[in-house]
N, C-alpha and C positions, 0 to 999 in steps of 0.2 A: 684642178690643174694636173696634168699628167707629168710625171717625172722620169719617164723612160721613153726612149725612142727605138723603134725597130725598122730596119731598112733591108729590103730584099731586092737586089737587082743583079743582073749578069752583064759582063762585058768581056769580050775576047781581047780587047786592047791591052789589058794588063800584061798578058804574056808576050805581047809584042813589044811593050815598052820596057820590060824588065828581063834581064838575062835569066834569072833564077829566083827561086823563092826567097833565099837569104837576102838578095838585093832588094826585093820588094819589101820584105819585112823591115829592113834597115831604113828604107825610104819613108815608110809610114811612121816608124818610131821617131825618126828625126823631125818630121813635120809636126807630130803630136807634141814632142818636147819643145818645139818652137812656140806652139800655142800655150803650153804650160808656163814657159819662162816669160812670155809676154804679159800674163795676167797674175802670176804668183811670184812675188819678190822674195819671200822666205818660205821655203818648202816645209819647214818644221811647223808652220802655222796654218797649213792648208792640207788638202788631200787631193791627189791627182794620180790615179793608177789605172792605166789602160793596157791591156795585153792584146796583141794581134798575133794569131797563130792559124795554122792550117790543120783541119781535121777532115778525114775522109775526102780529100781533094777539094775542100771548100774553105775559103778564108773566113775567119771569125774575129770579131773585135768585141771585147767586153771589159767592163771596169766601172769605176765610180769617180765622180768629180764633185768637190764641195763648192768651189768658186763658181758663182752664177755665170759670170762673163766667159770664163774658160769653158764651162759646160756648153753654153750656147754656141761658142765658136767651134767646139768639137762636133756638135750636132750639125752645124752648117758644113763643116769639113767633109763629113761622111755623106751628106745628102747631095752636095754639089760637085764632088769629084767624079769625073767621067773617064779618067784615063786608067782606071783599074776597077777591079771587082771585089767587093767584100760581100759575101753572101748573107751574113747575119751580124748586125750591129746591135749590141745591147749595152748602152752606157747609162748608168743611173745617176740622177742628180741627188746628192746628199743634202740633208738627212733623208734616209729611206722612208717614204710615207707609210710603208707597211709596218713600221714600228708601232703605229697607232699611239697609245698613251705612254709607251715606254720611251719617252724623249729625254729623260734625265735619270740620274742615279747617284746615290751616296756611296762612297767607299766604305767598306765594312771590315777591313783589316788594317792593321797598323801601318803597313807599307805595301803598296800594290805596284808591281812592275808594269810599266807601259812599254809594249814591244812594237818594233817596226812592222812585223808581220804577225798574223794570227797563229803563232806556233811557240811552244815553250823554248825551243832552241833559237828563236829569233833574237836579234840584238835588242837590248834594253835601251830605249831612247829617253826615258824619264821615269819618275815614280810619282804616285799619288798617295796621299795620307788619309787615314781614317777621318770621315766627316767631310772630305772634299766633295763638292757637287760637280759632277761631270755631265756634259752634254752627250747624249747617245746619237751617233750618226748612222750606225748600221749594226747588224748582227750576222754572224757566220758561225754556225755550230755552237760550240761552247764559248765563243769569243764575241766581244763587243768592240766596235770601233768608236772611240770616244774623243772628245775635245775638252781640254782643261779650261779653267777660268782665264788663263793667260794664252789661250788659243792653240796650245800644243795638241797634236793629234797622234793617235796610236791605238794599239789593240790591248785589251785586258781580258782576263778570264771573267765571264759573266757571273759566276757563282760568288765572286768577291764583292758583288754590288747589291744594293737595295734599290730596286727600280721604282720609278714614279707611279707605276700601276698598282703598287702594293699599298695597303692601308697603313702599314708601318711607316712608309715613306712620309706620308702627311702628318702622322702622329709625331714622329721625331722632328720633322721640319719646324713644327710650331712650339717645341719646348725651348725654354731658355738655355743658352749655350755657355760652355766654358772652354777655355783654350789651354792645352798642356804647355807649361812653360819650363818644366824640368826636362833634363835630357833622358837618362834611362829611368825606368821604373815599371810598376805593375798596377793593373786594376785587379783588386782581390774580390773574392766572392762575399766576404764579410769584412767589417772594419777591424781586421786583424791580419798582420803580416804573415802569420802562420797558416792562414787559410789558402785554399787553392787559387791560382790566378785565373782571371777571365780573359785578360789580354795584356800584352806588353804595352808600354807607353813610348811614344816618340815625340819629339818636339813638334809643336804646332798642330797636334791632333785636336779635332773639335769633338766635344762630347756634350750630351744633354745633361743638365744639372737637375737633380730631383730634390735632394736635401743636403744641408751643409752645416757643419759645426766647426769649431776651431781646429780639430784634429783630422776629421774625415769628411769626405764629400761623396755622396751617393750619385752615381752617374748612370746614364743609359746610352748604349751603343745604338747605331742606326737600325740594327735588326731587332731591337727590343731587349737584348741582354742587359742585365744590370750588374753593377759592382761598385766597389769603393776604392778611392785613392786618397792619399794624404792631401789635405786641403792646400798646403803650401806648394803643391805641384800644379795647380790649376788657377786660372785667373779669368776675369771678365774681359773678353776681347773688345768690348765697346768702350772701355775706360779711355778717356782722353789722356795723352801724354805730351809733355813739353818736348821740345827738340833736344834738350839736355838729357831728359830721361830716356828718349829714344836712342840717343847716342850711347848712353851707358848700357842699355840693354843689348844693342848690337855688339859692342866690344865684349861685354861679359859673356854673352851667348857664344861668340866666336871662340873665345878662350876656353869655354867649357867643352868645346868639340876637339880640342887638341888631341891628336892621336887617332881620331876616327879615320878608318881606311878609305882609300880611293875606290870608286866604282864608276866606270863609264856609264853615264845616264843616271847615276845615283842622285837623288834629290830628297834625302832624309837625314836625320841625325844618326842613323845606323851606318850609312856609307853614302858618299856623295862624290860628284866631280867638282871642279873649281867653281863653276857658276851655280850649281846646285847648293853648294856650301854658302855662297853669298846670298842667294835667294832666301834660304832658310833663316839665316841670322837677321836679315832685314824684315822678313815676315814676322818674326818673333817680336819685333818692335812695332808692328802694325804698318810696315812700309812694304808695298808690293812691287817687286821688280820683275822685268821680263826674265825668261828662263835662261837664255844662252848669253855667253860673254859678249858676243858681237851685238846682241840686242841690248844688253845692259849698258854698253858703251855709248848708246844713242841717247841716254837719259842723264839728267843732272847738269850741273854747272861746271864748265871747264876750269881747271886749275893749272896755273903755270908751273913748269918744272925748272928749278934753278939747280946749280951745281951742289948746293948743300941741302936740297929738298926742304927748305925752310917754309915753303908755302903749303906744303902738304900737311893736312890735319888728320887726326884720328877719325876714322869713319869714312874717309874718302876711298874711292875705288881706283885701283891701279890696273891699267890694261896693257897687255903685252901682245906681241905678234911680230909679223914680218910683212913688209910691203903694205898692202891695204888690208890684210887679214888680221883680225883680232882672234888670238888663240888661247888666251889665259886671262883670268881676273884674280885680283887679290884685294884684301881689305887692309887699309893703312892703319897702323897703330900710332901714327904721328911721325913726321920727319922721314927718315930712311927705313924705318921698321915696318914690317907688314906680316900678316897672317894669311895663309892660303892653303888650298888643297892641292897637293902634288902627289906623292906616294901615300901620304896621309896628311892630316891637317897639322901644320907646323909653322913656326916663326922663322922668318928670314929677314935679311937686311940688304939695302942697296949701298950701304956704307962699306967701302973696301977694307976698312980697318976692323970691322966687326967679325967675331968668330963665326957667325952664321951668315956671312956675306954670300950672296948668290951672284956671281959674275954673269951668268946666263940671263937672269932676270934684268940686271942692269943694262945689258946689251940690247935686250928686246923690249924695254919699256917704251910705250908709244904715247900714252895719254893718261890723264888723271881727271876724275869727275867727282864733284861734291854732291852727295845725295841729301845730306842733312845740313841745313844751315843753322849754325849754333852761335 
């Protein structure tokens, strides 16, 4: 199956129907955005980028589309329109078939920024953690277009990845795994805190386990590097937990991040935004939530809000916003108290008599959802 389409045709009617180049470019952009919005309800979870420009007197259209139905309609749009001329159309259907066997990769650094565009100066939209498995959609120079397990898309530097074409990928994939449960820490070259570090630790990192005793665990990173961390910093991610244990882990993990700074797009225990903070503390308890607050607001069981907040239990999620928009999420500590990421991770209250009362959050509280039934 071919995943590219090329169209070459000429028509003078374009210049009769549009006053100038800017007007034509705006027209095509608007119609393409209509196709995008028809098929893609959440643009964070898909990829649709098409540029229409003029070079040497000829109109060009190029880009990439992940959504199958959107790509097909774009193809039909360019092939069936006869009121304008696009000299060269090159729109690829993702994932790019030229990737061959490089269809997946493991993250090989503690925290990997995911950017909106393939440039170091581009906005950070998310972060990935060491051991995360990413789907590879495309490559451009030193950058890879990826999709996370929760469908987020963006660009990462390729040298921070271990690709599925490498032998090390399959070796590491098949080793037993451990999950970092402590917040800050280090992997050392030897079982001695005085030895040189191999890597820093962040919450929810996945590592391969080689050997283990009561004090030290020998681990392997995705690229084959080995080191040691204290055994009480890692646990078996496959261990089953009761709802009560999950709730305890969520709350204790959230409290351990008090003071962690805010970062737009941050999704780690080093720095995070409000929904990244929530996603991290629930993942530490084996509960996987969507990435953004507006997405998290769609899961869980609704909880009523009374004047004394008596129905709200510890572990519930509080959602804030204006109109129909959800703009913030916080973790309830029970009743009126909650912990959330704002300028940093901190405790606030909806109780007007509390010293840490937040009138703005009380005014913008929209809904409460229960994730853990206990």
